[in-house]
RODO-2510 file (C-alpha; in nm, 4 decimals, decimal comma):
residues 285
     n   res          X          Y          Z
     1     m    -0,2031    -3,9759    -2,5862
     2     v    -0,3470    -4,0198    -2,1919
     3     h    -0,1209    -4,0085    -1,9107
     4     n    -0,2703    -4,2262    -1,6850
     5     p    -0,0617    -4,0836    -1,2694
     6     k     0,0898    -4,3847    -1,0718
     7     l    -0,1007    -4,4016    -0,6805
     8     s     0,2878    -4,2155    -0,5870
     9     e     0,1988    -3,9290    -0,8101
    10     r    -0,2157    -3,9160    -0,7206
    11     l    -0,1085    -3,9751    -0,3251
    12     f     0,1481    -3,6577    -0,3812
    13     d    -0,0556    -3,4205    -0,5155
    14     a    -0,3463    -3,5352    -0,2648
    15     f    -0,0752    -3,4382    -0,0157
    16     n     0,0534    -3,1185    -0,1854
    17     y    -0,3411    -3,0005    -0,2224
    18     f    -0,3599    -3,1353     0,1666
    19     l    -0,0375    -2,8724     0,2758
    20     l    -0,2605    -2,6133     0,0263
    21     a    -0,5932    -2,6296     0,2170
    22     i    -0,4243    -2,6238     0,5569
    23     f    -0,2672    -2,3207     0,4094
    24     s    -0,5424    -2,1380     0,2984
    25     i    -0,7369    -2,1855     0,5916
    26     l    -0,4619    -2,0890     0,8405
    27     c    -0,4250    -1,6903     0,5793
    28     i    -0,7808    -1,7086     0,6069
    29     a    -0,9319    -1,7975     0,9571
    30     p    -0,7911    -1,4666     1,1063
    31     f    -0,9668    -1,2248     0,9045
    32     i    -1,2976    -1,4458     0,9447
    33     y    -1,2841    -1,4478     1,3429
    34     v    -1,2372    -1,0267     1,2511
    35     i    -1,5084    -1,0238     1,0584
    36     v    -1,7100    -1,2577     1,3005
    37     a    -1,6223    -1,0445     1,5805
    38     s    -1,7434    -0,7216     1,4494
    39     f    -2,0460    -0,8034     1,4599
    40     s    -2,0817    -1,0027     1,8071
    41     e    -2,2521    -0,8838     2,1200
    42     t    -2,0152    -0,9714     2,3413
    43     n    -1,6105    -0,8689     2,4295
    44     t    -1,5300    -1,2354     2,4836
    45     a    -1,3008    -1,4524     2,3064
    46     i    -1,5263    -1,6665     2,1450
    47     p    -1,7729    -1,4051     2,0020
    48     s    -2,2092    -1,4568     1,9913
    49     g    -2,5007    -1,3619     1,8678
    50     f    -2,5299    -1,0577     1,6520
    51     t    -2,5424    -0,7080     1,6022
    52     l    -2,4841    -0,3711     1,3852
    53     d    -2,3706    -0,1952     1,7206
    54     a    -2,0386    -0,1555     1,6193
    55     y    -2,0725    -0,0474     1,2917
    56     y    -2,3093     0,2024     1,3904
    57     y    -2,0839     0,3504     1,6797
    58     i    -1,8072     0,4094     1,4487
    59     f    -1,9756     0,5596     1,1532
    60     t    -2,1841     0,7833     1,3509
    61     t    -1,7843     0,9418     1,5430
    62     n    -1,6874     1,1886     1,3652
    63     t    -1,3715     1,1503     1,4107
    64     f    -1,3512     0,7697     1,2533
    65     v    -1,5076     0,9011     0,9396
    66     r    -1,2681     1,2275     0,9406
    67     s    -0,9829     0,9320     0,9810
    68     l    -1,1275     0,7454     0,6614
    69     g    -1,1226     1,0968     0,4682
    70     v    -0,7757     1,1442     0,5407
    71     s    -0,6681     0,8439     0,4548
    72     a    -0,8785     0,8380     0,1596
    73     y    -0,6901     1,1929     0,0402
    74     i    -0,3292     1,1379     0,1505
    75     t    -0,3794     0,8218    -0,0483
    76     i    -0,4894     0,9581    -0,4206
    77     l    -0,2905     1,2334    -0,3845
    78     g    -0,0271     1,0357    -0,2763
    79     t    -0,0014     0,7892    -0,5116
    80     f    -0,0065     1,0180    -0,7870
    81     l     0,3058     1,2021    -0,6816
    82     s     0,4547     0,9178    -0,6315
    83     i     0,3593     0,7478    -0,9187
    84     i     0,4448     1,0776    -1,1456
    85     v     0,7766     1,1219    -1,0085
    86     t     0,8648     0,7519    -1,0120
    87     t     0,7880     0,7237    -1,3774
    88     l     0,9704     1,0179    -1,5105
    89     m     1,2531     0,9516    -1,3035
    90     a     1,2964     0,5729    -1,4373
    91     y     1,2388     0,6706    -1,7973
    92     g     1,5575     0,9322    -1,7628
    93     l     1,7495     0,6054    -1,6078
    94     s     1,6510     0,3715    -1,8715
    95     f     1,8746     0,5396    -2,1361
    96     k     2,1918     0,4510    -2,1041
    97     g     2,3643     0,7376    -2,2526
    98     v     2,2123     0,9681    -1,9429
    99     p     2,4800     1,1311    -1,8251
   100     g     2,6009     1,0003    -1,4609
   101     r     2,3637     0,7323    -1,4857
   102     r     2,5446     0,5073    -1,3306
   103     i     2,6262     0,7290    -1,0312
   104     i     2,2069     0,7817    -0,9526
   105     m     2,1643     0,4160    -0,9892
   106     l     2,4611     0,3864    -0,7362
   107     a     2,3238     0,6434    -0,5451
   108     v     1,9621     0,4863    -0,5619
   109     v     2,0643     0,1398    -0,4759
   110     f     2,2430     0,2652    -0,1742
   111     t     1,9399     0,4108    -0,0121
   112     m     1,8005     0,0358    -0,0416
   113     i     2,0492    -0,0830     0,2503
   114     f     2,1373     0,2851     0,4055
   115     n     1,9054     0,5113     0,5734
   116     g     1,9096     0,8207     0,7703
   117     g     1,7210     0,6758     1,0524
   118     m     1,4769     0,8333     1,2500
   119     i     1,5520     1,1538     1,4375
   120     p     1,7256     1,2589     1,1542
   121     t     1,4496     1,2029     0,9072
   122     y     1,2070     1,3863     1,1733
   123     i     1,4388     1,6879     1,1798
   124     v     1,4677     1,7471     0,8244
   125     v     1,0746     1,7314     0,7457
   126     r     1,0716     1,9651     1,0488
   127     s     1,3631     2,1840     0,8555
   128     l     1,1032     2,2365     0,5358
   129     g     0,7788     2,3104     0,8083
   130     m     0,6253     2,0021     0,6902
   131     i     0,4922     1,8689     1,0903
   132     d     0,1540     1,8381     1,0948
   133     t     0,0644     1,8681     0,7364
   134     y    -0,0544     1,6026     0,5206
   135     w     0,2725     1,6742     0,2772
   136     a     0,5038     1,4675     0,5783
   137     l     0,2421     1,1433     0,5588
   138     m     0,3782     1,1815     0,1608
   139     l     0,7586     1,4033     0,0282
   140     p     0,9363     1,1403     0,2684
   141     n     0,8784     0,8187     0,0462
   142     l     0,7433     1,0417    -0,2413
   143     v     0,9951     0,7598    -0,4793
   144     m     1,1195     0,3787    -0,3904
   145     a     1,4044     0,2729    -0,4529
   146     f     1,2203    -0,1333    -0,5255
   147     y     1,0032     0,0045    -0,7574
   148     l     1,2040     0,2530    -0,9428
   149     i     1,4016    -0,0315    -1,0194
   150     i     1,1629    -0,2613    -1,1535
   151     m     0,9890     0,0185    -1,3433
   152     r     1,3480     0,1104    -1,4986
   153     g     1,4106    -0,2713    -1,5975
   154     f     1,0310    -0,2334    -1,7245
   155     f     1,1092     0,0296    -1,9570
   156     q     1,4271    -0,1204    -2,1011
   157     n     1,2390    -0,4225    -2,1979
   158     i     1,0438    -0,1890    -2,4414
   159     p     1,2109    -0,3027    -2,8588
   160     n     1,4451     0,0287    -2,8622
   161     e     1,3015    -0,0045    -3,2419
   162     l     0,9518     0,1614    -3,1436
   163     i     1,1563     0,4945    -3,0204
   164     e     1,3978     0,5146    -3,2419
   165     s     1,0483     0,5199    -3,4879
   166     a     0,8630     0,7763    -3,3515
   167     k     1,1794     0,9742    -3,3561
   168     i     1,2537     0,9837    -3,6842
   169     d     0,8831     1,1097    -3,7342
   170     g     0,9989     1,3987    -3,5585
   171     a     0,8397     1,2358    -3,1802
   172     h     1,0901     1,3903    -2,9197
   173     d     1,1117     1,2719    -2,5547
   174     i     0,7342     1,4398    -2,3714
   175     v     0,6010     1,2248    -2,6523
   176     v     0,7715     0,9097    -2,6814
   177     l     0,6714     0,8814    -2,3002
   178     f     0,2923     0,9413    -2,3710
   179     r     0,1927     0,7951    -2,6685
   180     i     0,4265     0,4815    -2,7045
   181     v     0,5837     0,4028    -2,3540
   182     l     0,3255     0,4885    -2,1200
   183     p     0,0363     0,3069    -2,2985
   184     l     0,2381    -0,0034    -2,3510
   185     s     0,3797     0,0157    -1,9204
   186     m     0,0588    -0,0292    -1,8210
   187     p     0,0298    -0,3397    -1,6269
   188     v     0,3727    -0,2299    -1,4437
   189     i     0,1687     0,1207    -1,3664
   190     a    -0,1370    -0,0291    -1,2059
   191     a     0,1064    -0,2666    -0,9876
   192     i     0,3220    -0,0472    -0,8425
   193     s     0,0039     0,2244    -0,8133
   194     l    -0,1276    -0,0196    -0,5917
   195     f     0,2371    -0,1104    -0,4110
   196     y     0,1863     0,2422    -0,2829
   197     a    -0,1075     0,2514    -0,2612
   198     v    -0,1167    -0,0236     0,0026
   199     g     0,2471     0,1754     0,1640
   200     i     0,0144     0,5002     0,2421
   201     w    -0,3022     0,3614     0,3499
   202     n    -0,1324     0,1538     0,6477
   203     q     0,1010     0,4549     0,7329
   204     y     0,0820     0,4748     1,1187
   205     f     0,4216     0,5750     1,2493
   206     g     0,4717     0,8553     1,0518
   207     a     0,1290     0,9824     1,1576
   208     v     0,1894     0,9184     1,4711
   209     m     0,5837     1,1227     1,4593
   210     y     0,4665     1,4153     1,2267
   211     i     0,0844     1,4984     1,2694
   212     n     0,0175     1,6234     1,5850
   213     s    -0,3680     1,7088     1,5440
   214     p    -0,5904     1,5107     1,6093
   215     e    -0,8405     1,6167     1,3176
   216     k    -0,5863     1,4866     1,0599
   217     w    -0,5036     1,1923     1,2069
   218     p    -0,5205     0,8994     0,8944
   219     v    -0,7139     0,5757     1,0108
   220     q    -0,4354     0,3594     1,1468
   221     v    -0,3642     0,6280     1,3863
   222     v    -0,7654     0,6519     1,4703
   223     l    -0,7321     0,2874     1,5261
   224     r    -0,4523     0,2801     1,7292
   225     q    -0,6503     0,5052     1,9752
   226     v    -0,9251     0,2835     1,9424
   227     i    -0,7497     0,0070     2,0982
   228     i    -0,5307     0,1569     2,3445
   229     l    -0,9190     0,3117     2,5138
   230     a    -1,0095    -0,0283     2,5025
   231     t    -0,7157    -0,2375     2,6142
   232     g    -0,5641    -0,0327     2,9226
   233     n    -0,8630     0,3362     2,9085
   234     i    -0,5245     0,5289     2,8545
   235     g    -0,5244     0,7006     2,5382
   236     d    -0,5986     1,0341     2,4831
   237     e    -1,0406     1,0198     2,5418
   238     s    -1,0593     1,3925     2,4503
   239     s    -0,9735     1,3400     2,0522
   240     m    -1,2559     1,0332     2,0635
   241     d    -1,5931     1,2402     1,9763
   242     a    -1,8271     1,0282     2,1006
   243     d    -1,8894     0,8136     2,4920
   244     s    -1,5205     0,6212     2,4860
   245     s    -1,6607     0,4027     2,7442
   246     f    -1,8431     0,2384     2,4799
   247     v    -1,5320     0,1233     2,2755
   248     g    -1,4982    -0,2633     2,3296
   249     q    -1,3551    -0,6002     2,1215
   250     s    -1,6055    -0,5479     1,8374
   251     v    -1,5683    -0,2006     1,8077
   252     q    -1,1447    -0,2768     1,7302
   253     m    -1,3129    -0,5206     1,4921
   254     a    -1,5754    -0,3054     1,3355
   255     v    -1,2996    -0,0298     1,3045
   256     v    -0,9890    -0,3021     1,1441
   257     v    -1,2801    -0,4495     0,8572
   258     v    -1,3777    -0,0678     0,7214
   259     s    -1,0267     0,0460     0,6945
   260     i    -0,8828    -0,2733     0,4968
   261     i    -1,2189    -0,2898     0,2855
   262     p    -1,1164    -0,0460     0,0662
   263     i    -0,7606    -0,2011    -0,0374
   264     l    -0,9640    -0,5470    -0,0992
   265     m    -1,2138    -0,3194    -0,3220
   266     v    -0,9372    -0,2171    -0,5032
   267     y    -0,7117    -0,5054    -0,5543
   268     p    -0,9807    -0,7126    -0,8304
   269     f    -0,9038    -0,4789    -1,0747
   270     i    -0,5474    -0,4138    -1,0811
   271     q    -0,4727    -0,8093    -0,9484
   272     k    -0,4732    -0,9162    -1,3535
   273     h    -0,1802    -0,6907    -1,3970
   274     f     0,0879    -0,7736    -1,0822
   275     a     0,2255    -1,0927    -1,2555
   276     k     0,2955    -0,9667    -1,5811
   277     g     0,4390    -0,5886    -1,4641
   278     m     0,6857    -0,7380    -1,1630
   279     l     0,7895    -1,0213    -1,4221
   280     l     0,8773    -0,8113    -1,7345
   281     g     0,9960    -0,5254    -1,4982
   282     s     1,2470    -0,7520    -1,3204
   283     v     1,3881    -0,9490    -1,6816
   284     k     1,7185    -0,6443    -1,7029
   285     g     1,6974    -0,5126    -1,3089
***
């Protein structure tokens, strides 16, 4: 049976498409402007001309290339450590018979609402000797409570019969985790890994507080330095190992483009797991 939509339904659909088109343009337009401005020959609000000088400048500046390496290093290692600890903790808390499970979950949820604040966190990091080390950018946010709850909910959705049958065959908990639970949990692990990676890659405030040596700055701090030099010329020029007078709008935009490319390259490979991983993990959360 063919459904012939009424005029009112077609008008409603057309209105929805119009609103979605406007919303999409508003979301995409800033990115297009940043990309176009990065190739501009002028430093005006309206880009004009085409040049690769901005990209040549940032890739011949050791500071920026080194900061990309630092960001890649802390993102890969930090995501790896975070997903391991989060997975092990969520797997243990997914069993109802674990002693103290309720108290631990209350403590986890408590940290979602209250935290120690900036100064206590800094004192803890300093007392552990992590100032000016990459550990200060990875360990304080090693486990995010929200992601832990989602992953625990996903583990709880795995049929208990699978785990029981494996244990009847002689498998212990570690074997069950690596041979049965983790292969079934790839969607939620992929989604949460990307969340952790984006958070560490975009980390800025922690790097400003804990990292004193310019050679250890991640790319977000270098981006801040570039913008300060371009707008007010009040930044630390000694931290930039090239002619800072060249820094202008096109260089700022080029740095922004290059800093978001790695995340944009990873996203399409994990995007397909998002809906499944997040929805299944939230059923029993």
